[in-house]
C-alpha positions in Angstrom: -9.1 -18.9 -15.4 -7.1 -16.2 -14.4 -8.1 -14.4 -11.5 -7.3 -10.7 -10.8 -6.4 -9.0 -8.0 -7.6 -5.5 -7.4 -5.4 -3.4 -5.7 -6.0 -0.7 -2.9 -3.5 1.8 -2.9 -1.7 -0.1 0.4 1.8 -0.8 0.3 2.0 -4.2 1.0 0.0 -5.2 -2.3 3.0 -3.9 -4.0 5.3 -5.6 -2.4 3.3 -9.1 -3.4 3.4 -7.9 -6.7 7.1 -7.5 -6.1 7.6 -10.8 -5.2 5.3 -12.6 -7.4 7.0 -11.2 -10.8 10.2 -12.1 -9.6 9.0 -15.5 -8.9 7.4 -15.6 -12.5 9.9 -13.9 -14.3 13.4 -12.6 -12.9 16.0 -14.4 -14.9 14.3 -14.8 -17.9 14.3 -13.0 -21.6 10.7 -11.8 -22.1 8.3 -10.6 -24.3 6.1 -7.3 -24.2 4.0 -5.5 -25.7 0.7 -3.5 -25.3 -2.1 -4.7 -26.8 -4.4 -1.5 -26.2 -1.4 0.6 -27.9 -1.0 3.0 -25.5 2.4 1.8 -24.0 3.6 0.5 -27.1 7.0 2.5 -27.4 7.5 1.7 -23.5 7.2 -2.1 -24.3 9.5 -2.2 -27.3 12.3 -0.8 -24.7 11.5 -3.7 -22.7 11.0 -6.7 -25.4 13.5 -9.1 -25.8 15.0 -8.4 -22.3 16.2 -10.0 -19.3 14.3 -9.2 -15.8 16.8 -9.0 -13.7 15.2 -8.1 -10.4 11.8 -6.4 -9.1 11.4 -3.7 -6.3 8.5 -2.2 -4.1 8.8 1.4 -3.2 5.7 2.5 -1.3 2.7 2.0 -3.3 5.5 2.1 -6.6 6.9 -1.2 -8.5 9.6 -1.2 -10.5 10.8 -4.0 -12.8 14.7 -3.8 -13.5 15.7 -5.2 -17.0 19.1 -5.3 -18.8 20.1 -2.8 -20.5 19.1 -0.2 -17.4 15.6 -0.2 -18.5 13.2 0.2 -15.4 9.8 -0.1 -15.8 7.6 1.6 -13.6 3.8 1.4 -12.5 1.7 2.9 -10.1 -1.9 1.4 -9.9 -3.6 3.9 -8.0 -7.6 2.9 -7.4 -8.2 1.2 -10.6 -5.0 -0.8 -12.2 -4.7 -4.5 -11.4 -2.7 -6.9 -12.7 -3.6 -10.5 -13.6 -1.3 -13.7 -14.9 -1.6 -17.5 -15.7 0.8 -20.3 -16.8 1.1 -20.3 -20.6 -0.4 -20.3 -23.1 -1.5 -16.7 -22.6 -5.3 -15.6 -23.6 -6.3 -13.2 -26.2 -5.9 -9.9 -24.7 -9.8 -8.4 -24.0 -10.6 -5.0 -23.3 -7.7 -2.4 -22.5 -4.7 -4.4 -21.4 -1.7 -1.3 -21.0 1.1 -3.8 -20.8 1.3 -7.3 -21.5 5.0 -9.5 -20.6 5.5 -13.3 -21.6 7.9 -15.5 -19.8 8.8 -19.1 -20.6 6.2 -20.3 -18.0 3.6 -17.3 -17.6 2.1 -14.1 -18.7 1.4 -11.1 -17.2 -1.3 -8.3 -17.9 -1.8 -5.0 -16.5 -5.1 -2.7 -16.9 -5.9 0.4 -16.1 -2.8 2.1 -14.1 -2.1 5.5 -12.7 1.5 5.4 -14.0 3.0 3.1 -16.5 6.5 3.9 -17.8 10.2 3.3 -18.9 12.4 4.9 -16.7 16.8 5.4 -16.8 18.4 4.8 -13.3 18.7 8.1 -12.5 15.1 9.3 -13.2 14.3 6.2 -10.8 16.5 7.8 -8.2 14.7 10.8 -8.5 11.1 9.3 -7.7 13.0 7.6 -4.7 14.3 10.8 -3.3 10.3 12.0 -3.5 9.5 9.0 -1.2 9.5 9.0 2.2 10.5 5.8 4.4 8.5 2.8 3.4 7.8 0.4 6.8 8.7 -2.8 4.3 11.9 -2.1 3.1 14.8 -2.8 4.9 16.7 0.5 4.0 14.1 2.6 5.8 14.5 5.5 8.0 12.0 6.1 10.4 13.8 9.2 11.9 13.5 11.1 8.6 9.7 10.9 8.8 10.0 11.6 12.5 11.6 14.7 11.7 8.9 15.8 9.3 6.0 14.9 11.9 7.1 16.8 14.4 7.4 19.9 12.6 4.2 20.0 11.5 1.3 21.0 12.8 -1.3 18.6 10.8 -3.1 15.7 11.7 -1.6 12.5 12.3 -3.7 10.6 9.9 -2.6 13.1 7.0 0.9 12.8 7.9 0.7 9.0 7.9 -0.9 8.9 4.4 1.5 11.8 2.8 3.7 9.3 0.7 6.6 11.7 1.1 7.1 11.1 5.0 5.4 7.2 5.1 5.9 5.5 1.8 3.2 3.0 1.5 0.7 3.5 4.1 -2.9 3.9 3.3 -6.3 4.9 4.2 -6.6 1.3 5.9 -3.5 1.2 7.8 -3.5 4.8 8.9 -6.7 4.4 10.0 -6.2 1.1 12.1 -2.7 2.0 13.3 -4.2 5.3 14.7 -6.9 2.9 17.0 -4.2 0.4 18.0 -2.1 3.3 19.2 -5.1 5.0 21.0 -4.7 8.4 19.2 -7.3 10.8 17.8 -7.0 10.7 13.8 -6.8 14.9 14.4 -3.5 14.8 16.5 -1.4 17.6 15.2 1.8 15.8 14.4 3.8 18.6 16.9 2.3 17.0 19.9 4.0 13.3 19.3 6.7 12.5 21.2 9.3 10.7 19.9 8.6 7.6 22.1 5.1 7.2 20.8 6.5 7.5 17.1 8.6 4.9 17.7 5.8 2.7 18.9 3.6 3.8 16.1 5.8 3.0 13.6 6.9 -0.5 14.5 3.4 -1.5 15.0 3.0 -0.4 11.3 5.6 -1.8 10.3 4.5 -5.2 11.5 1.2 -5.0 10.7 2.3 -4.1 6.8 4.9 -7.3 7.1 1.7 -10.0 8.4 -0.2 -8.2 5.1 2.7 -9.4 2.6 2.7 -12.5 4.0 -1.2 -12.9 4.8 -2.4 -11.0 1.0 -5.2 -9.2 3.4 -5.0 -6.8 6.4 -5.8 -7.6 9.2 -5.5 -5.8 12.3 -7.3 -7.1 15.7 -5.7 -8.5 18.6 -5.9 -12.4 18.9 -8.4 -11.2 22.3 -11.0 -9.5 19.6 -11.1 -12.3 16.7 -13.8 -13.4 15.9 -13.3 -16.8 17.3 -12.9 -15.6 20.5 -15.7 -13.6 20.3 -17.8 -15.9 19.2 -18.7 -14.0 16.3 -19.2 -14.4 12.4 -15.7 -13.3 10.6 -15.7 -10.2 9.0 -16.2 -10.0 5.3 -14.9 -7.1 3.4 -12.8 -7.3 -0.4 -10.2 -4.6 1.5 -9.1 -7.3 4.4 -9.7 -8.8 6.8 -10.6 -8.4 10.5 -10.1 -4.5 12.0 -11.1 -2.2 14.5 -12.7 1.3 13.0 -11.8 1.0 9.1 -15.6 1.1 7.4 -17.2 0.1 11.0 -19.5 3.2 11.3 -21.7 2.9 13.9 -20.7 -0.4 15.1 -19.7 -1.5 18.6 -15.9 -1.0 19.3 -14.4 -3.8 19.7 -12.7 -2.8 22.9 -15.1 -0.6 24.8 -18.4 -1.1 22.8 -18.8 2.7 21.8 -19.9 3.2 18.1 -17.6 3.4 15.4 -17.4 7.4 14.3 -16.5 8.4 11.0 -15.5 11.8 9.4 -13.7 13.2 6.5 -10.0 14.7 6.1 -8.9 15.7 3.0 -11.5 14.3 1.3 -11.2 11.0 2.5 -13.0 9.1 5.1 -11.9 8.6 8.6 -12.7 6.2 11.1 -12.2 6.5 15.0 -13.7 4.8 18.3 -14.4 8.5 20.5 -13.6 6.8 23.8 -10.3 4.9 22.7 -9.0 7.6 20.9 -9.9 10.7 22.3 -9.2 14.4 21.2 -6.1 15.9 23.0 -6.5 19.1 24.9 -3.8 20.8 23.1 -6.0 19.9 19.8 -9.5 21.3 21.8 -8.1 24.4 22.5 -6.9 25.1 19.0 -10.5 24.8 17.8 
């Protein structure tokens, strides 16, 4: 039976999908369709063409086909892919996009975006995105310039896709904990040295997420084995310090993990390990 990959909007998932689709379909002439009919015109532009390569940029997945046809997919919160070896099963439910290669099939359900772009429009999409920690062409200096000029909270800045592409709620909360920074820290108060350390840690964590297919952010000394406890079980990932651990003891100091909201999103932090800066208190 095919297994559906429920994708949270974090960049490591999209990079894994790009690699998976490249492995299964690159270099092949594919058949494309839209069983539900909503993407019939777009699928017709791809049908019978060779998939040349795939690309991930932040939370955006791009398939590059011959003839300068580019499939753009943004999963959002509810989109999901499934794939498997041929023969392909009969479509069930709302399948937006279906792809068949020489040995495998692919289905897409419920994406926020599914469209065919020309190279110019794809370039415009990329130009709206910030630095992707998982891309070798990322420019963290550009992200730093935006952050140092803003008084917005760091968590909101990390999740702004025009600043840091691919960083979602889990990575933002966890990276700030590991840096000892309150989610409310104004971007303008962050010095370049701490930004560089924050970027490097985020990049390392996301690369590990690509390899493992889950989000693990906990240092060795705080793992289940070291602490003689059962491993965390959560559909969002693996071992974490603060994300969705409200009221549980901090793995470092034992203080109960706090939860709040910021821009209608849940925020998690340790009040002891991530103290609010004095400049932030004075601004209230």
